[in-house]
N, C-alpha and C positions, 0 to 999 in steps of 0.2 A: 354481548360482550365478546371481546377478542381474547383469545388465549394464545400464549406464546408456544411456538413449536418446540423450542428447547428451553427448558426451565433454567434460569440463572440461579446461582448460589445466593442465599440470603446475605444482607449486609450484616457486618458484626453486631452484636447485641442481642439480648434476649427478648426484646419487646416487639421485633419485626414479625410481621405475618403477611402472607400473600392475600391480597384482596383488590377489589376494584374500588378506588377512592371516589368520593363523591365528585360529580362532574366529570368523570373520566370514563372510558369504556374498555380499558386494558387492565389486566391484573398487574399489580405492582407491590412491592414490599412497602408496607406502611408501618410506622412505629406506634403501637398501641398506647405508649405513654405520652408522646408529644404531638403525634400526628404527621411527623416528617415522612415525605414520600421519597423513597430511594428509587431514582430513575435509572434504568440501565439502558443505555443507548448504543447504537453501532460505533465500532472503532473505525478511525480514519487512517488509511494507509497513504503515504506519499512516496513517490519515487520518480525516476526519469529513465528515458532512453537517452543514453549518453552516447555521443558519437565523437570520433577523431579521424580526420582523413578518410572518411567513407568507411569506417569500421565502427562496430557497436561494442560497447563495454558490457561484459557479462561477469557475474561473480558466482563462483561455485560455493554452494552453502556449506558451512561448517556446523550448522546447528538444524535440529528438527524444527518444524516439520520440513521434510523433503531434502535432508541432509545429502550432500554429494551432487544435488541437481543444480543446474544453472539458472540464474534468475538476474533480474535488473536490480540496481541498487534501489532499495526501497524498504520501508518499515513503518512503524507506527508513529503518527504524529504525537508530539508531546503536549502536555497542557501548556497553554500560554505561548504556543509557538505558531507562527504563520506557516501555511503549507509550503510556500516557497523556501522558506528557511529550513523546514523539515526535510525537503528533497535534497537541499544542499548538504545538510547534516548527515543523511543516510549515506550519501556518496563519500563523504569524508569517512565515516565510520566502517563502511564495507569495502571501499576501494581506495582509501587514502589519498583522494583526489579532490581537486576543487573543480566545480562545475559552473558553467554560465547558463542559466535557464533561458529558453527561447520563447516558449509559449506552452499554455496548457494543452496537452494532447487529448486527454480523455478523462472522463469521470465514469467509473465502472461500479455497478452495484453487485455485491456478492452477499445476497441476503441469507443464504444458508448458514453462513458464518458471521453474520451481522457485521459486515465491513463495507466500506465505501473507499475506493481507491481513486485517488488523484495522480495522474500520471503526466509528467511534462516532457517536453523535448528540451534537450540540452546538449551542450559540447563540453569537452574537457577545456578547462581554462589554461592548463599547462599539461604537458604530455607525460605526467607522472602518475602511475597507478601501482598500488601494491595491496596485497590482501589485508584487511583489517581483521579484528578478532572473530567476526562472524563469517568470514570467508576462507575457504581452503586455498582458493586461486582466483585471480582475476585476469581477464584476457580481452584483448580487442579482436573481434571477429569480422571477416568480410562476411557480407550477407550470405553468400553461398556456403560459407563454413559454420554458420550457427548451428549448434547441436539440437535441432528441433526436438528430437526424441528424448532429450534429457533436460528439457525446461521444466522448471519447478511447478509452475501454476498456469492455469488457462489465461489469467490476465497478462502474463508475460508474453504469450503467443498474440494476444489482442493487441497489446501496446506496440509489439514489433511490427506487426502488419499495418497498424494504423500509422505508425511512424513512416513506413515505406510509402503509403499512400500521400503522406503530406510533406515529405523530406524536401521537395522543391518548392513548396508553397510558403508564402509569407503570411497569408490570411487565410483561416479555415475554421470551420465550426468544430469545436471539441467533440470527440467521438463518445458514444455510450456502449453498452454491452452489444456485441454482434447478435444478430437475430438468428 
């Protein structure tokens, strides 16, 4: 039997209890009244390394976690949304910009917080950016000016470095977590 490292809150309703359902090997919340199994699965994050004239778009976060730190435009994929559409939506929400996706850059696993990150390469479709409600500031940085010490998350570091490795390639294998 596999146990979760971080217990998840039970679903609403008085009949759910944590147990291993028949035919499974992981504890899950199961309704004692009807047998419904409440699956708790990882969250998918979508985002992009967005470029314009050899500069990289970064957003300074206006919200926790990591408020005031710089990040790529990225966030949670919504239900019924294609990952590519989610990456474009996140750029609109966080940097008020339209982007053109080029390729899937990487798929990162972040198991300690139950997330999978899908990061794309992209370019600004038009040279207009502005902070959205989740951003204090948005800027285009030359590579040597990226504020490496104030990047919000390890996956931002990874994506930027992976972008740099592939920026002149038209075909490449998407990256995974650095070793």
